[in-house]
C-alpha positions as CSV (number, residue, x, y, z in Angstrom):
1,M,-15.8,5.2,-43.2
2,P,-14.6,7.8,-41.0
3,I,-11.8,9.9,-43.2
4,A,-9.1,9.9,-40.0
5,L,-9.0,5.9,-39.9
6,L,-7.7,6.0,-43.6
7,P,-4.2,6.6,-42.6
8,L,-4.1,3.4,-40.7
9,L,-3.1,1.4,-43.7
10,A,0.2,3.3,-43.3
11,T,0.7,3.7,-39.8
12,V,-1.1,1.0,-37.8
13,L,-0.4,-1.9,-40.3
14,A,3.4,-2.2,-39.7
15,L,5.1,-5.4,-39.3
16,D,6.7,-4.4,-35.9
17,Y,3.1,-4.3,-34.6
18,L,1.3,-6.9,-36.7
19,R,3.9,-9.5,-35.6
20,R,5.4,-8.4,-32.6
21,Q,6.1,-10.9,-29.5
22,L,4.7,-11.3,-26.1
23,L,4.0,-8.0,-24.2
24,P,4.9,-7.8,-20.5
25,A,1.7,-8.8,-18.6
26,A,-1.1,-6.2,-18.2
27,S,-1.9,-4.8,-14.8
28,S,-3.2,-7.3,-12.4
29,T,-6.9,-7.5,-11.4
30,T,-8.0,-7.3,-7.7
31,P,-11.6,-7.3,-5.7
32,V,-13.5,-4.2,-4.8
33,G,-13.1,-3.8,-1.0
34,E,-15.4,-2.1,1.3
35,P,-14.5,1.6,2.0
36,Y,-11.9,2.1,4.5
37,D,-11.1,5.4,6.3
38,P,-7.2,4.5,8.0
39,P,-6.6,6.3,11.2
40,F,-3.7,8.1,9.7
41,T,-1.9,8.1,6.1
42,G,1.7,6.6,5.7
43,G,3.9,5.1,8.3
44,Q,4.5,2.1,6.3
45,C,8.3,2.5,5.3
46,S,10.3,-0.2,6.7
47,G,13.3,1.2,8.1
48,A,12.4,4.8,8.3
49,K,12.1,6.8,11.1
50,Y,8.6,8.6,12.0
51,N,7.4,11.3,14.4
52,F,4.2,9.8,15.9
53,Y,1.8,12.6,17.1
54,V,-1.3,11.8,19.0
55,D,-3.4,13.2,21.2
56,Y,-4.9,11.5,24.7
57,K,-6.6,12.2,27.8
58,Q,-4.3,11.3,30.9
59,G,-6.5,11.7,33.9
60,N,-8.5,15.0,33.5
61,Q,-6.1,16.7,30.8
62,F,-5.8,16.0,27.3
63,A,-2.2,15.5,26.5
64,T,-1.7,17.3,23.0
65,D,1.5,17.5,20.9
66,F,2.7,14.3,22.2
67,R,5.5,12.8,19.9
68,Q,6.8,9.5,19.9
69,D,9.6,8.4,17.5
70,I,9.3,5.3,15.7
71,T,11.7,3.5,13.5
72,G,10.1,0.8,10.8
73,S,6.6,0.7,9.5
74,I,3.8,0.8,12.1
75,G,1.8,-2.5,12.2
76,D,-1.7,-3.1,10.8
77,S,-3.3,-3.2,14.5
78,I,-2.8,0.3,15.2
79,F,-4.0,0.4,18.9
80,T,-4.9,-1.9,21.7
81,Y,-7.1,-0.9,24.6
82,N,-7.6,-2.4,27.8
83,D,-5.1,-5.3,26.5
84,G,-5.4,-7.0,29.8
85,F,-4.9,-4.2,32.3
86,S,-7.0,-1.2,33.0
87,D,-6.2,2.1,30.8
88,N,-3.5,0.6,28.8
89,W,-2.9,1.0,25.1
90,K,0.0,0.3,22.6
91,I,1.3,1.0,19.4
92,P,2.8,-1.8,17.6
93,T,6.1,-1.0,15.6
94,G,8.7,-2.9,13.8
95,Q,10.8,-2.5,17.1
96,G,8.0,-4.2,19.3
97,D,5.0,-2.4,21.3
98,I,5.0,0.8,22.8
99,L,2.9,0.6,26.1
100,Y,1.2,3.7,27.4
101,R,-1.8,4.5,30.0
102,S,-4.5,6.5,29.3
103,S,-8.1,6.7,30.6
104,I,-9.6,6.7,26.7
105,K,-8.3,5.2,23.5
106,P,-5.8,8.1,21.6
107,V,-6.3,9.6,18.6
108,V,-3.6,9.7,16.0
109,R,-3.0,13.4,14.5
110,D,-0.1,13.2,12.0
111,V,2.7,10.7,11.0
112,V,5.7,12.0,9.3
113,K,9.1,11.1,8.8
114,T,11.7,12.9,10.5
115,D,13.6,13.5,7.5
116,Q,11.1,15.5,5.8
117,S,11.3,13.2,2.7
118,D,7.9,11.7,0.6
119,D,6.2,9.0,2.7
120,D,5.1,7.1,-0.5
121,C,5.0,3.4,0.9
122,G,1.3,3.7,1.1
123,D,-1.3,3.4,3.8
124,L,-2.6,0.9,6.3
125,P,-4.0,-1.9,4.5
126,N,-8.2,-2.4,4.5
127,P,-8.6,-4.9,7.4
128,V,-11.8,-6.0,5.6
129,P,-11.3,-8.7,3.1
130,P,-13.2,-8.1,-0.2
131,P,-15.5,-10.7,-1.4
132,P,-14.4,-13.0,-4.5
133,I,-15.1,-10.9,-8.1
134,S,-17.3,-14.0,-9.1
135,S,-19.4,-13.3,-6.3
136,D,-20.4,-9.6,-6.9
137,G,-18.8,-9.1,-10.4
138,L,-17.0,-5.7,-9.2
139,A,-13.5,-5.6,-9.9
140,N,-10.4,-2.9,-9.4
141,V,-7.5,-2.3,-11.5
142,S,-4.6,0.5,-12.0
143,A,-5.7,3.1,-14.4
144,P,-4.1,2.5,-17.6
145,N,-1.4,5.1,-18.1
146,M,-2.1,6.7,-21.7
147,V,0.8,9.6,-21.2
148,D,3.3,7.8,-23.7
149,D,0.9,6.0,-25.9
150,N,1.6,6.0,-29.8
151,Q,0.0,8.9,-31.6
152,L,-1.0,7.3,-35.1
153,V,-3.0,10.3,-36.6
154,Q,-2.3,13.9,-35.4
155,G,-5.4,16.4,-35.7
156,S,-7.3,14.5,-38.3
157,P,-11.1,15.7,-39.0
158,I,-13.6,12.8,-37.6
159,V,-16.5,12.9,-40.3
160,A,-18.5,10.3,-42.2
161,V,-18.4,10.3,-45.9
162,P,-22.0,9.7,-47.4
163,S,-22.2,6.3,-49.0
164,I,-22.0,5.9,-52.8
165,G,-23.3,2.7,-53.1
166,A,-26.8,3.7,-53.0
167,A,-25.6,5.9,-56.1
168,L,-24.1,3.0,-57.8
169,S,-26.8,0.8,-57.3
170,A,-29.1,3.5,-58.8
171,I,-26.9,3.5,-61.8
172,A,-27.3,0.0,-62.5
173,A,-31.0,-0.1,-62.0
174,L,-31.1,2.9,-64.6
175,V,-29.1,0.8,-67.2
176,A,-31.3,-1.9,-66.8
177,A,-34.6,0.1,-67.2
178,A,-33.0,2.1,-70.2
179,S,-34.6,1.3,-73.6
180,N,-31.5,1.5,-75.7
181,A,-27.8,1.8,-75.6
182,L,-27.6,5.5,-76.4
183,D,-30.5,6.0,-73.3
184,A,-28.5,4.1,-71.1
185,I,-25.0,6.0,-71.9
186,K,-26.7,9.1,-71.0
187,K,-28.5,7.9,-68.0
188,V,-25.1,6.6,-66.6
189,M,-23.5,10.1,-67.8
190,D,-26.0,12.0,-65.7
191,A,-25.6,9.8,-62.9
192,I,-21.9,10.2,-62.8
193,E,-22.2,13.8,-63.1
194,A,-24.5,13.7,-60.1
195,I,-22.0,11.6,-58.0
196,G,-19.1,14.1,-58.8
197,D,-21.5,17.2,-57.7
198,V,-21.9,15.0,-54.2
199,L,-18.1,14.5,-53.9
200,D,-17.3,18.3,-54.8
201,K,-20.0,19.1,-52.0
202,I,-18.3,17.1,-49.6
203,K,-15.1,18.3,-49.9
204,D,-16.2,21.8,-49.6
205,W,-18.1,20.9,-46.6
206,L,-15.0,19.4,-45.1
207,D,-12.8,22.5,-45.8
208,D,-15.2,24.8,-44.5
209,K,-15.7,22.6,-41.3
210,D,-12.1,22.6,-40.9
211,K,-12.1,26.0,-40.6
212,N,-14.6,26.4,-38.2
213,D,-13.7,23.2,-35.8
214,R,-10.9,24.0,-33.6
215,T,-10.9,20.6,-32.2
216,K,-7.7,18.1,-32.5
217,K,-9.2,14.8,-33.3
218,S,-6.2,12.4,-32.9
219,L,-6.0,8.8,-33.3
220,Y,-3.8,7.0,-30.8
221,R,-2.9,3.4,-29.5
222,H,-2.5,2.1,-26.0
223,D,-0.9,-1.2,-25.1
224,Y,-2.4,-2.8,-22.2
225,G,0.2,-5.8,-22.4
226,S,-0.4,-9.6,-22.6
227,I,-3.2,-11.2,-20.8
228,R,-3.7,-14.7,-19.6
229,K,-6.4,-16.7,-18.1
230,D,-9.0,-14.1,-16.5
231,G,-9.5,-10.3,-15.1
232,F,-10.6,-7.0,-15.8
233,L,-8.8,-4.0,-17.4
234,R,-10.3,-0.3,-17.6
235,L,-10.7,1.9,-20.8
236,F,-10.3,5.2,-19.3
237,P,-7.1,6.8,-17.3
238,S,-9.2,8.4,-14.5
239,G,-12.3,7.0,-14.9
240,E,-13.7,10.1,-17.0
241,A,-14.3,10.2,-20.9
242,D,-13.7,13.8,-21.4
243,G,-11.7,14.1,-24.6
244,F,-11.1,10.1,-24.6
245,E,-13.2,8.2,-27.0
246,P,-12.3,4.2,-27.2
247,S,-12.8,3.1,-30.5
248,Y,-11.9,-0.7,-30.8
249,L,-9.7,-3.3,-29.1
250,D,-7.2,-5.3,-30.6
251,L,-6.5,-8.6,-29.2
252,Q,-3.4,-11.0,-30.9
253,L,-3.5,-14.4,-29.6
254,L,0.0,-16.2,-29.7
255,S,-0.3,-19.3,-28.0
256,I,-3.5,-21.8,-28.7
257,P,-3.5,-25.2,-26.9
258,I,-2.8,-28.0,-28.7
259,G,-6.2,-30.2,-30.2
260,Y,-8.2,-27.2,-30.3
261,G,-10.4,-27.8,-33.5
262,K,-10.4,-25.5,-36.0
263,F,-11.5,-25.0,-39.5
264,F,-8.6,-24.5,-42.0
265,G,-7.9,-22.1,-44.6
266,S,-4.7,-21.7,-46.5
267,L,-5.3,-18.3,-47.7
268,S,-7.4,-17.0,-44.6
269,P,-7.6,-17.1,-41.0
270,N,-8.2,-20.5,-39.2
271,F,-11.6,-20.1,-37.4
272,Y,-12.1,-21.9,-34.3
273,R,-15.5,-23.3,-34.6
274,F,-15.1,-26.4,-32.5
275,A,-13.7,-24.3,-29.2
276,S,-14.0,-21.1,-28.6
277,L,-10.8,-19.2,-27.5
278,G,-12.3,-16.9,-25.0
279,H,-14.5,-14.0,-24.5
280,I,-14.6,-10.6,-23.9
281,S,-17.5,-8.8,-22.0
282,F,-17.9,-5.1,-21.5
283,V,-19.3,-3.6,-18.5
284,S,-21.0,-0.3,-17.7
285,P,-19.8,2.3,-14.6
286,S,-22.2,0.0,-12.5
287,F,-20.2,-3.2,-13.9
288,G,-23.7,-4.3,-15.8
289,I,-22.4,-6.7,-18.7
290,I,-23.2,-4.7,-21.7
291,E,-22.3,-7.1,-24.5
292,T,-20.1,-10.0,-25.1
293,H,-18.0,-11.4,-27.9
294,E,-16.5,-14.6,-28.4
295,I,-13.0,-14.8,-29.8
296,E,-12.9,-17.3,-32.6
297,F,-9.9,-16.1,-34.6
298,S,-6.2,-15.6,-33.5
299,R,-6.6,-12.1,-34.8
300,V,-9.5,-10.1,-33.3
301,S,-10.5,-6.3,-33.4
302,I,-13.9,-5.7,-31.3
303,N,-15.4,-2.1,-31.4
304,V,-16.3,-0.7,-27.9
305,P,-19.7,0.1,-27.1
306,A,-21.0,3.5,-26.2
307,N,-20.8,4.0,-22.2
308,A,-18.5,1.0,-21.5
309,Y,-16.1,1.5,-18.4
310,G,-13.9,-1.4,-18.9
311,F,-14.0,-5.3,-19.9
312,F,-13.7,-8.7,-18.5
313,Y,-11.3,-11.1,-20.5
314,H,-11.7,-15.0,-20.0
315,L,-9.2,-17.0,-21.9
316,G,-9.8,-20.3,-20.3
317,L,-8.2,-21.4,-16.6
318,N,-5.8,-23.8,-18.4
319,D,-3.2,-20.8,-18.6
320,I,-2.0,-21.6,-21.9
321,I,-3.3,-19.0,-24.0
322,R,-1.8,-16.0,-24.1
323,A,-2.9,-12.6,-26.1
324,N,-1.5,-9.0,-26.8
325,V,-4.2,-6.5,-25.9
326,S,-4.1,-2.9,-27.5
327,L,-6.9,0.0,-27.3
328,F,-6.9,2.4,-30.5
329,Y,-9.0,5.4,-29.4
330,L,-9.6,9.2,-30.5
331,R,-8.5,12.2,-28.3
332,F,-10.0,15.5,-28.7
333,E,-8.3,18.9,-27.9
334,E,-8.8,22.3,-28.4
335,E,-6.2,24.1,-30.5
336,E,-4.9,27.0,-29.1
337,E,-5.9,30.5,-31.2
338,E,-3.0,31.9,-33.4
């Protein structure tokens, strides 16, 4: 058992987490569109004033540094060339079309706000509609923001403790094979002393490793929010795994349809053996399914497989089941030398 996970008993298992109410909705899932290089960036703030710089050819001369002041967001259709008249082009804006005459289609060089403020209203949308997710299995979602995540364990060394179960089994075998009680007692004492030596060596190894290892391994929890129906969520904040290792997903189902058959337990969780509550499918960076887990309990923790990029979830399309989703992960940071 990883030593760093032992403090979970004191940090994770708090009633404010275990019995929390429905969280705000997780990020929405969108299809993956075709690559699109817009003719210019920005220019989409409604009511803003823009300087619109274009280069175009008039007769045999190129007109450079041409500027047109525009108020309002610039439309999806940037230019219309030869729109019923020879050598005509126009810029659609919120205040109507601006018409010009030119022998070639102009090129947008820059679009800036006249007051020099940030142009943070996005770019022109991709005119090519993406295929449905179900047709190609490709999904997109905003990157998870992990800046303000809950840090549960700080700077704990992540090491595995050798199993003592084998040593205990060996003790039982020695006792069974002993010829008399005194012989059995001696063999048990020898075995216990051997286990003590193993534990001492583990402690010495940990102390020595902690001196040489300058890496902080901290445990965090990221709350995605609540999910419903189906969708996709990413595991990494920027598509990279450097310094970030997902451990397991934690699901808390807060509403279950009436009539779902379940195997009752008065002192144990209800097992929904007759109707699955949904499933989680982890995918690789190429969106190939790595593994799928059925959700058969109202509380489920699922280990994240290696090389997983994200996961699809499916809680049924009847829009009744809701679940809170959190990710527990390790973060690796180099400690500064003193």
